[in-house]
ChimeraX commands (.cxc) that place a marker at each C-alpha (Angstrom):
marker #1 position 38.05,-16.35,22.50 radius 0.5
marker #1 position 39.24,-15.20,19.29 radius 0.5
marker #1 position 35.66,-16.30,18.39 radius 0.5
marker #1 position 34.23,-14.54,20.83 radius 0.5
marker #1 position 36.22,-11.18,20.06 radius 0.5
marker #1 position 34.58,-11.50,16.06 radius 0.5
marker #1 position 31.30,-12.12,17.25 radius 0.5
marker #1 position 31.16,-8.65,19.61 radius 0.5
marker #1 position 33.00,-7.02,17.06 radius 0.5
marker #1 position 30.35,-7.70,14.30 radius 0.5
marker #1 position 27.98,-6.65,16.86 radius 0.5
marker #1 position 29.39,-3.60,17.35 radius 0.5
marker #1 position 30.18,-2.63,13.93 radius 0.5
marker #1 position 26.21,-3.65,13.09 radius 0.5
marker #1 position 25.36,-1.35,15.27 radius 0.5
marker #1 position 27.50,1.26,15.14 radius 0.5
marker #1 position 26.69,1.41,11.54 radius 0.5
marker #1 position 22.63,1.56,12.33 radius 0.5
marker #1 position 23.48,4.74,15.01 radius 0.5
marker #1 position 25.26,6.84,12.22 radius 0.5
marker #1 position 24.06,5.66,9.05 radius 0.5
marker #1 position 27.28,5.13,8.05 radius 0.5
marker #1 position 27.99,2.03,5.46 radius 0.5
marker #1 position 30.18,-1.18,6.26 radius 0.5
marker #1 position 32.68,-1.28,3.83 radius 0.5
marker #1 position 33.93,-4.54,1.81 radius 0.5
marker #1 position 36.94,-4.75,-0.55 radius 0.5
marker #1 position 36.78,-7.99,-2.57 radius 0.5
marker #1 position 40.13,-9.37,-3.87 radius 0.5
marker #1 position 40.50,-11.99,-6.16 radius 0.5
marker #1 position 39.13,-13.26,-10.05 radius 0.5
marker #1 position 36.21,-14.65,-12.25 radius 0.5
marker #1 position 35.25,-16.77,-9.36 radius 0.5
marker #1 position 34.14,-13.73,-7.71 radius 0.5
marker #1 position 33.57,-11.65,-11.11 radius 0.5
marker #1 position 31.17,-14.03,-12.48 radius 0.5
marker #1 position 27.22,-13.03,-11.49 radius 0.5
marker #1 position 28.77,-10.02,-9.50 radius 0.5
marker #1 position 29.35,-11.47,-6.80 radius 0.5
marker #1 position 30.46,-8.19,-4.85 radius 0.5
marker #1 position 26.59,-6.59,-5.75 radius 0.5
marker #1 position 24.97,-9.91,-4.60 radius 0.5
marker #1 position 26.53,-9.80,-1.40 radius 0.5
marker #1 position 25.28,-6.17,-0.59 radius 0.5
marker #1 position 21.90,-6.80,-1.86 radius 0.5
marker #1 position 21.65,-9.50,0.62 radius 0.5
marker #1 position 23.22,-8.07,3.73 radius 0.5
marker #1 position 20.25,-5.37,2.94 radius 0.5
marker #1 position 17.83,-7.47,2.62 radius 0.5
marker #1 position 18.78,-9.99,5.55 radius 0.5
marker #1 position 17.24,-9.19,9.24 radius 0.5
marker #1 position 20.16,-6.80,9.57 radius 0.5
marker #1 position 19.52,-4.91,7.10 radius 0.5
marker #1 position 23.15,-3.90,6.51 radius 0.5
marker #1 position 24.25,-1.54,3.94 radius 0.5
marker #1 position 27.51,-2.45,2.34 radius 0.5
marker #1 position 30.00,-0.50,0.41 radius 0.5
marker #1 position 31.09,-3.09,-2.21 radius 0.5
marker #1 position 34.80,-2.27,-3.76 radius 0.5
marker #1 position 36.35,-5.66,-6.42 radius 0.5
marker #1 position 39.09,-6.24,-8.13 radius 0.5
marker #1 position 38.94,-9.10,-10.04 radius 0.5
marker #1 position 40.52,-9.78,-12.98 radius 0.5
marker #1 position 40.45,-13.42,-14.83 radius 0.5
marker #1 position 42.81,-15.91,-13.20 radius 0.5
marker #1 position 44.42,-13.91,-10.75 radius 0.5
marker #1 position 46.59,-15.63,-8.14 radius 0.5
marker #1 position 47.48,-13.37,-4.97 radius 0.5
marker #1 position 51.24,-13.07,-5.68 radius 0.5
marker #1 position 49.47,-11.08,-9.53 radius 0.5
marker #1 position 47.36,-8.87,-7.31 radius 0.5
marker #1 position 50.43,-8.29,-5.13 radius 0.5
marker #1 position 52.78,-7.55,-7.97 radius 0.5
marker #1 position 50.49,-5.28,-9.85 radius 0.5
marker #1 position 49.41,-3.33,-6.39 radius 0.5
marker #1 position 46.13,-2.22,-7.49 radius 0.5
marker #1 position 44.82,-4.05,-4.80 radius 0.5
marker #1 position 47.11,-3.07,-1.93 radius 0.5
marker #1 position 46.87,0.78,-3.55 radius 0.5
marker #1 position 42.78,0.23,-2.69 radius 0.5
marker #1 position 43.52,-1.24,0.28 radius 0.5
marker #1 position 45.34,1.61,1.54 radius 0.5
marker #1 position 43.24,4.35,0.22 radius 0.5
marker #1 position 39.63,3.06,1.15 radius 0.5
marker #1 position 40.51,1.65,4.47 radius 0.5
marker #1 position 37.54,-0.89,4.28 radius 0.5
marker #1 position 36.17,-2.88,7.46 radius 0.5
marker #1 position 36.41,-5.66,5.36 radius 0.5
marker #1 position 38.94,-7.60,2.63 radius 0.5
marker #1 position 37.74,-10.82,1.25 radius 0.5
marker #1 position 40.32,-12.63,-0.60 radius 0.5
marker #1 position 39.62,-15.85,-3.19 radius 0.5
marker #1 position 42.57,-17.62,-4.59 radius 0.5
marker #1 position 42.62,-18.50,-8.16 radius 0.5
marker #1 position 40.80,-21.94,-7.82 radius 0.5
marker #1 position 43.57,-24.46,-8.38 radius 0.5
marker #1 position 46.03,-21.69,-6.18 radius 0.5
marker #1 position 46.28,-23.53,-2.72 radius 0.5
marker #1 position 46.95,-26.77,-4.46 radius 0.5
marker #1 position 49.13,-25.75,-7.18 radius 0.5
marker #1 position 51.30,-23.10,-5.59 radius 0.5
marker #1 position 50.94,-23.32,-1.98 radius 0.5
marker #1 position 53.58,-21.46,-0.86 radius 0.5
marker #1 position 52.88,-18.35,-2.64 radius 0.5
marker #1 position 49.43,-18.78,-2.01 radius 0.5
marker #1 position 49.93,-18.54,2.10 radius 0.5
marker #1 position 53.24,-16.11,1.74 radius 0.5
marker #1 position 50.68,-13.77,-0.30 radius 0.5
marker #1 position 47.71,-14.21,1.46 radius 0.5
marker #1 position 49.98,-13.25,4.93 radius 0.5
marker #1 position 51.37,-10.05,3.24 radius 0.5
marker #1 position 47.83,-8.84,2.40 radius 0.5
marker #1 position 46.75,-9.78,6.16 radius 0.5
marker #1 position 49.37,-7.69,7.67 radius 0.5
marker #1 position 48.25,-4.75,4.84 radius 0.5
marker #1 position 44.90,-5.05,6.24 radius 0.5
marker #1 position 45.93,-5.64,9.57 radius 0.5
marker #1 position 47.59,-1.68,9.14 radius 0.5
marker #1 position 44.11,0.09,8.49 radius 0.5
marker #1 position 42.10,-2.03,11.03 radius 0.5
marker #1 position 40.15,-4.13,8.14 radius 0.5
marker #1 position 39.03,-7.75,8.94 radius 0.5
marker #1 position 40.91,-10.06,6.55 radius 0.5
marker #1 position 38.27,-13.06,5.29 radius 0.5
marker #1 position 39.69,-15.84,3.49 radius 0.5
marker #1 position 36.47,-16.56,0.59 radius 0.5
marker #1 position 37.45,-20.83,0.30 radius 0.5
marker #1 position 36.33,-22.19,-3.07 radius 0.5
marker #1 position 35.06,-25.52,-4.61 radius 0.5
marker #1 position 36.36,-27.78,-6.94 radius 0.5
marker #1 position 36.21,-27.87,-10.31 radius 0.5
marker #1 position 33.69,-30.35,-12.12 radius 0.5
marker #1 position 34.46,-34.05,-13.26 radius 0.5
marker #1 position 36.52,-34.54,-16.23 radius 0.5
marker #1 position 38.45,-30.99,-15.57 radius 0.5
marker #1 position 41.92,-31.35,-17.19 radius 0.5
marker #1 position 43.36,-30.20,-13.67 radius 0.5
marker #1 position 42.42,-33.34,-12.60 radius 0.5
marker #1 position 45.51,-34.98,-14.53 radius 0.5
marker #1 position 47.99,-32.83,-12.28 radius 0.5
marker #1 position 48.66,-34.71,-9.15 radius 0.5
marker #1 position 47.98,-31.77,-6.57 radius 0.5
marker #1 position 44.27,-32.21,-7.45 radius 0.5
marker #1 position 44.12,-35.62,-5.84 radius 0.5
marker #1 position 42.05,-36.72,-9.00 radius 0.5
marker #1 position 38.54,-35.91,-7.97 radius 0.5
marker #1 position 36.32,-33.59,-7.20 radius 0.5
marker #1 position 36.00,-35.17,-3.98 radius 0.5
marker #1 position 39.65,-34.90,-2.97 radius 0.5
marker #1 position 40.22,-31.76,-4.81 radius 0.5
marker #1 position 37.53,-30.20,-2.10 radius 0.5
marker #1 position 39.24,-31.92,0.77 radius 0.5
marker #1 position 42.40,-30.47,-0.09 radius 0.5
marker #1 position 40.92,-27.04,-0.61 radius 0.5
marker #1 position 39.40,-27.05,2.52 radius 0.5
marker #1 position 42.07,-27.80,4.81 radius 0.5
marker #1 position 44.03,-25.30,2.86 radius 0.5
marker #1 position 42.28,-22.71,3.52 radius 0.5
marker #1 position 40.99,-23.49,7.26 radius 0.5
marker #1 position 44.89,-23.76,7.99 radius 0.5
marker #1 position 45.73,-20.99,6.56 radius 0.5
marker #1 position 42.60,-18.98,8.02 radius 0.5
marker #1 position 44.49,-20.77,11.59 radius 0.5
marker #1 position 47.63,-19.60,10.88 radius 0.5
marker #1 position 47.35,-16.10,9.62 radius 0.5
marker #1 position 43.88,-15.29,11.93 radius 0.5
marker #1 position 41.66,-14.55,9.21 radius 0.5
marker #1 position 38.49,-15.20,9.42 radius 0.5
marker #1 position 37.30,-18.19,7.05 radius 0.5
marker #1 position 34.29,-18.08,4.86 radius 0.5
marker #1 position 33.79,-22.32,3.47 radius 0.5
marker #1 position 32.42,-21.50,0.50 radius 0.5
marker #1 position 33.41,-24.91,-0.83 radius 0.5
marker #1 position 32.13,-26.47,2.25 radius 0.5
marker #1 position 28.82,-24.83,1.17 radius 0.5
marker #1 position 28.97,-26.36,-2.37 radius 0.5
marker #1 position 29.82,-29.89,-0.92 radius 0.5
marker #1 position 26.82,-29.63,1.24 radius 0.5
marker #1 position 24.27,-28.42,-1.67 radius 0.5
marker #1 position 25.98,-31.20,-3.91 radius 0.5
marker #1 position 24.71,-33.81,-0.85 radius 0.5
marker #1 position 21.60,-32.30,0.47 radius 0.5
marker #1 position 20.19,-30.26,-2.98 radius 0.5
marker #1 position 21.70,-31.97,-5.91 radius 0.5
marker #1 position 19.20,-31.00,-7.96 radius 0.5
marker #1 position 20.52,-27.47,-7.49 radius 0.5
marker #1 position 23.16,-26.55,-10.29 radius 0.5
marker #1 position 26.11,-24.34,-8.48 radius 0.5
marker #1 position 28.62,-24.45,-11.53 radius 0.5
marker #1 position 27.53,-22.87,-15.18 radius 0.5
marker #1 position 29.12,-25.94,-17.07 radius 0.5
marker #1 position 32.68,-24.51,-16.27 radius 0.5
marker #1 position 34.60,-23.96,-12.95 radius 0.5
marker #1 position 32.49,-20.93,-12.82 radius 0.5
marker #1 position 29.55,-20.56,-10.45 radius 0.5
marker #1 position 25.80,-20.38,-11.68 radius 0.5
marker #1 position 23.18,-17.73,-10.27 radius 0.5
marker #1 position 22.76,-20.43,-7.81 radius 0.5
marker #1 position 26.37,-20.85,-6.77 radius 0.5
marker #1 position 26.89,-16.97,-6.62 radius 0.5
marker #1 position 23.76,-17.25,-4.46 radius 0.5
marker #1 position 25.11,-19.66,-2.03 radius 0.5
marker #1 position 28.68,-17.76,-1.95 radius 0.5
marker #1 position 26.66,-14.33,-0.87 radius 0.5
marker #1 position 25.11,-16.28,2.12 radius 0.5
marker #1 position 28.07,-17.96,3.22 radius 0.5
marker #1 position 30.00,-14.46,2.93 radius 0.5
marker #1 position 27.49,-13.05,4.87 radius 0.5
marker #1 position 27.29,-15.47,7.77 radius 0.5
marker #1 position 31.30,-15.38,8.10 radius 0.5
marker #1 position 31.23,-11.09,7.96 radius 0.5
marker #1 position 28.45,-10.56,10.47 radius 0.5
marker #1 position 28.18,-13.82,12.02 radius 0.5
marker #1 position 24.30,-13.67,11.74 radius 0.5
marker #1 position 22.21,-16.37,10.30 radius 0.5
marker #1 position 21.61,-15.87,6.47 radius 0.5
marker #1 position 17.98,-17.38,7.25 radius 0.5
marker #1 position 15.12,-14.93,6.42 radius 0.5
marker #1 position 16.86,-12.69,3.58 radius 0.5
marker #1 position 14.40,-11.27,1.39 radius 0.5
marker #1 position 16.79,-11.50,-1.53 radius 0.5
marker #1 position 16.68,-14.36,-3.93 radius 0.5
marker #1 position 18.60,-13.10,-6.82 radius 0.5
marker #1 position 16.11,-13.79,-9.61 radius 0.5
marker #1 position 16.29,-17.85,-8.23 radius 0.5
marker #1 position 13.08,-19.50,-6.88 radius 0.5
marker #1 position 11.85,-18.56,-3.73 radius 0.5
marker #1 position 11.77,-22.20,-2.71 radius 0.5
marker #1 position 15.74,-22.77,-3.99 radius 0.5
marker #1 position 16.80,-19.62,-2.43 radius 0.5
marker #1 position 15.40,-20.43,1.51 radius 0.5
marker #1 position 17.08,-23.97,0.43 radius 0.5
marker #1 position 20.59,-22.20,-0.15 radius 0.5
marker #1 position 20.27,-20.13,3.16 radius 0.5
marker #1 position 19.31,-23.49,5.42 radius 0.5
marker #1 position 22.35,-24.53,3.44 radius 0.5
marker #1 position 24.73,-21.62,4.42 radius 0.5
marker #1 position 23.30,-21.43,8.16 radius 0.5
marker #1 position 24.20,-25.31,8.58 radius 0.5
marker #1 position 28.14,-24.68,7.63 radius 0.5
marker #1 position 30.21,-24.24,11.08 radius 0.5
marker #1 position 32.63,-20.99,10.18 radius 0.5
marker #1 position 35.45,-22.17,12.47 radius 0.5
marker #1 position 36.76,-25.10,10.66 radius 0.5
marker #1 position 35.91,-26.00,7.00 radius 0.5
marker #1 position 34.52,-29.64,7.79 radius 0.5
marker link #1:1,2 radius 0.2
marker link #1:2,3 radius 0.2
marker link #1:3,4 radius 0.2
marker link #1:4,5 radius 0.2
marker link #1:5,6 radius 0.2
marker link #1:6,7 radius 0.2
marker link #1:7,8 radius 0.2
marker link #1:8,9 radius 0.2
marker link #1:9,10 radius 0.2
marker link #1:10,11 radius 0.2
marker link #1:11,12 radius 0.2
marker link #1:12,13 radius 0.2
marker link #1:13,14 radius 0.2
marker link #1:14,15 radius 0.2
marker link #1:15,16 radius 0.2
marker link #1:16,17 radius 0.2
marker link #1:17,18 radius 0.2
marker link #1:18,19 radius 0.2
marker link #1:19,20 radius 0.2
marker link #1:20,21 radius 0.2
marker link #1:21,22 radius 0.2
marker link #1:22,23 radius 0.2
marker link #1:23,24 radius 0.2
marker link #1:24,25 radius 0.2
marker link #1:25,26 radius 0.2
marker link #1:26,27 radius 0.2
marker link #1:27,28 radius 0.2
marker link #1:28,29 radius 0.2
marker link #1:29,30 radius 0.2
marker link #1:30,31 radius 0.2
marker link #1:31,32 radius 0.2
marker link #1:32,33 radius 0.2
marker link #1:33,34 radius 0.2
marker link #1:34,35 radius 0.2
marker link #1:35,36 radius 0.2
marker link #1:36,37 radius 0.2
marker link #1:37,38 radius 0.2
marker link #1:38,39 radius 0.2
marker link #1:39,40 radius 0.2
marker link #1:40,41 radius 0.2
marker link #1:41,42 radius 0.2
marker link #1:42,43 radius 0.2
marker link #1:43,44 radius 0.2
marker link #1:44,45 radius 0.2
marker link #1:45,46 radius 0.2
marker link #1:46,47 radius 0.2
marker link #1:47,48 radius 0.2
marker link #1:48,49 radius 0.2
marker link #1:49,50 radius 0.2
marker link #1:50,51 radius 0.2
marker link #1:51,52 radius 0.2
marker link #1:52,53 radius 0.2
marker link #1:53,54 radius 0.2
marker link #1:54,55 radius 0.2
marker link #1:55,56 radius 0.2
marker link #1:56,57 radius 0.2
marker link #1:57,58 radius 0.2
marker link #1:58,59 radius 0.2
marker link #1:59,60 radius 0.2
marker link #1:60,61 radius 0.2
marker link #1:61,62 radius 0.2
marker link #1:62,63 radius 0.2
marker link #1:63,64 radius 0.2
marker link #1:64,65 radius 0.2
marker link #1:65,66 radius 0.2
marker link #1:66,67 radius 0.2
marker link #1:67,68 radius 0.2
marker link #1:68,69 radius 0.2
marker link #1:69,70 radius 0.2
marker link #1:70,71 radius 0.2
marker link #1:71,72 radius 0.2
marker link #1:72,73 radius 0.2
marker link #1:73,74 radius 0.2
marker link #1:74,75 radius 0.2
marker link #1:75,76 radius 0.2
marker link #1:76,77 radius 0.2
marker link #1:77,78 radius 0.2
marker link #1:78,79 radius 0.2
marker link #1:79,80 radius 0.2
marker link #1:80,81 radius 0.2
marker link #1:81,82 radius 0.2
marker link #1:82,83 radius 0.2
marker link #1:83,84 radius 0.2
marker link #1:84,85 radius 0.2
marker link #1:85,86 radius 0.2
marker link #1:86,87 radius 0.2
marker link #1:87,88 radius 0.2
marker link #1:88,89 radius 0.2
marker link #1:89,90 radius 0.2
marker link #1:90,91 radius 0.2
marker link #1:91,92 radius 0.2
marker link #1:92,93 radius 0.2
marker link #1:93,94 radius 0.2
marker link #1:94,95 radius 0.2
marker link #1:95,96 radius 0.2
marker link #1:96,97 radius 0.2
marker link #1:97,98 radius 0.2
marker link #1:98,99 radius 0.2
marker link #1:99,100 radius 0.2
marker link #1:100,101 radius 0.2
marker link #1:101,102 radius 0.2
marker link #1:102,103 radius 0.2
marker link #1:103,104 radius 0.2
marker link #1:104,105 radius 0.2
marker link #1:105,106 radius 0.2
marker link #1:106,107 radius 0.2
marker link #1:107,108 radius 0.2
marker link #1:108,109 radius 0.2
marker link #1:109,110 radius 0.2
marker link #1:110,111 radius 0.2
marker link #1:111,112 radius 0.2
marker link #1:112,113 radius 0.2
marker link #1:113,114 radius 0.2
marker link #1:114,115 radius 0.2
marker link #1:115,116 radius 0.2
marker link #1:116,117 radius 0.2
marker link #1:117,118 radius 0.2
marker link #1:118,119 radius 0.2
marker link #1:119,120 radius 0.2
marker link #1:120,121 radius 0.2
marker link #1:121,122 radius 0.2
marker link #1:122,123 radius 0.2
marker link #1:123,124 radius 0.2
marker link #1:124,125 radius 0.2
marker link #1:125,126 radius 0.2
marker link #1:126,127 radius 0.2
marker link #1:127,128 radius 0.2
marker link #1:128,129 radius 0.2
marker link #1:129,130 radius 0.2
marker link #1:130,131 radius 0.2
marker link #1:131,132 radius 0.2
marker link #1:132,133 radius 0.2
marker link #1:133,134 radius 0.2
marker link #1:134,135 radius 0.2
marker link #1:135,136 radius 0.2
marker link #1:136,137 radius 0.2
marker link #1:137,138 radius 0.2
marker link #1:138,139 radius 0.2
marker link #1:139,140 radius 0.2
marker link #1:140,141 radius 0.2
marker link #1:141,142 radius 0.2
marker link #1:142,143 radius 0.2
marker link #1:143,144 radius 0.2
marker link #1:144,145 radius 0.2
marker link #1:145,146 radius 0.2
marker link #1:146,147 radius 0.2
marker link #1:147,148 radius 0.2
marker link #1:148,149 radius 0.2
marker link #1:149,150 radius 0.2
marker link #1:150,151 radius 0.2
marker link #1:151,152 radius 0.2
marker link #1:152,153 radius 0.2
marker link #1:153,154 radius 0.2
marker link #1:154,155 radius 0.2
marker link #1:155,156 radius 0.2
marker link #1:156,157 radius 0.2
marker link #1:157,158 radius 0.2
marker link #1:158,159 radius 0.2
marker link #1:159,160 radius 0.2
marker link #1:160,161 radius 0.2
marker link #1:161,162 radius 0.2
marker link #1:162,163 radius 0.2
marker link #1:163,164 radius 0.2
marker link #1:164,165 radius 0.2
marker link #1:165,166 radius 0.2
marker link #1:166,167 radius 0.2
marker link #1:167,168 radius 0.2
marker link #1:168,169 radius 0.2
marker link #1:169,170 radius 0.2
marker link #1:170,171 radius 0.2
marker link #1:171,172 radius 0.2
marker link #1:172,173 radius 0.2
marker link #1:173,174 radius 0.2
marker link #1:174,175 radius 0.2
marker link #1:175,176 radius 0.2
marker link #1:176,177 radius 0.2
marker link #1:177,178 radius 0.2
marker link #1:178,179 radius 0.2
marker link #1:179,180 radius 0.2
marker link #1:180,181 radius 0.2
marker link #1:181,182 radius 0.2
marker link #1:182,183 radius 0.2
marker link #1:183,184 radius 0.2
marker link #1:184,185 radius 0.2
marker link #1:185,186 radius 0.2
marker link #1:186,187 radius 0.2
marker link #1:187,188 radius 0.2
marker link #1:188,189 radius 0.2
marker link #1:189,190 radius 0.2
marker link #1:190,191 radius 0.2
marker link #1:191,192 radius 0.2
marker link #1:192,193 radius 0.2
marker link #1:193,194 radius 0.2
marker link #1:194,195 radius 0.2
marker link #1:195,196 radius 0.2
marker link #1:196,197 radius 0.2
marker link #1:197,198 radius 0.2
marker link #1:198,199 radius 0.2
marker link #1:199,200 radius 0.2
marker link #1:200,201 radius 0.2
marker link #1:201,202 radius 0.2
marker link #1:202,203 radius 0.2
marker link #1:203,204 radius 0.2
marker link #1:204,205 radius 0.2
marker link #1:205,206 radius 0.2
marker link #1:206,207 radius 0.2
marker link #1:207,208 radius 0.2
marker link #1:208,209 radius 0.2
marker link #1:209,210 radius 0.2
marker link #1:210,211 radius 0.2
marker link #1:211,212 radius 0.2
marker link #1:212,213 radius 0.2
marker link #1:213,214 radius 0.2
marker link #1:214,215 radius 0.2
marker link #1:215,216 radius 0.2
marker link #1:216,217 radius 0.2
marker link #1:217,218 radius 0.2
marker link #1:218,219 radius 0.2
marker link #1:219,220 radius 0.2
marker link #1:220,221 radius 0.2
marker link #1:221,222 radius 0.2
marker link #1:222,223 radius 0.2
marker link #1:223,224 radius 0.2
marker link #1:224,225 radius 0.2
marker link #1:225,226 radius 0.2
marker link #1:226,227 radius 0.2
marker link #1:227,228 radius 0.2
marker link #1:228,229 radius 0.2
marker link #1:229,230 radius 0.2
marker link #1:230,231 radius 0.2
marker link #1:231,232 radius 0.2
marker link #1:232,233 radius 0.2
marker link #1:233,234 radius 0.2
marker link #1:234,235 radius 0.2
marker link #1:235,236 radius 0.2
marker link #1:236,237 radius 0.2
marker link #1:237,238 radius 0.2
marker link #1:238,239 radius 0.2
marker link #1:239,240 radius 0.2
marker link #1:240,241 radius 0.2
marker link #1:241,242 radius 0.2
marker link #1:242,243 radius 0.2
marker link #1:243,244 radius 0.2
marker link #1:244,245 radius 0.2
marker link #1:245,246 radius 0.2
view
């Protein structure tokens, strides 16, 4: 039932936008994983050149390394949420936060969700990807010791949180897994924990699906990528179940 309601809401929102010429507004709250390659702007372009042709107004607060706790305590994200009253609030945690600080991760995401509800914004959890093999974090027991295990733990943490607070899940990390398996020649990271241009494009495609509940296939925005690469990433984004991170 909840999924059906989200579908109807997304369809209603798109129809309303086209009828009155207004734009859909999205506030991104995250850190350098969102800031790299300017994901909010990539999402805006993706939506505009998708089959829906949606005009999206994007705002973002993405200081490097920020946890949900940092955003809450600083107050800037909360103030902008209350002032702008966006249609969607996209929350992206620090890359190790769900595993290293799970209590704070869940607690402050819940606080943001409650505030988003107050302004009738839909909360979207941007589930992230594992760090590259050899990263220092894999020496910490919460990592699971490998990219495969870290990704599984991230998927589980974000999916459980989405279910518990009734937020929309955008399983970007699952998309990274699929690409690494189905199209391993496409590099999704830039040599660090941050996304390459392809990684950001995939994130935009998965977020588009989660926000609008619509196919990413057929978008004519390629973000400077080869057309075949963009089409592959679109198809993989479309293959990911949105209700559960598996």
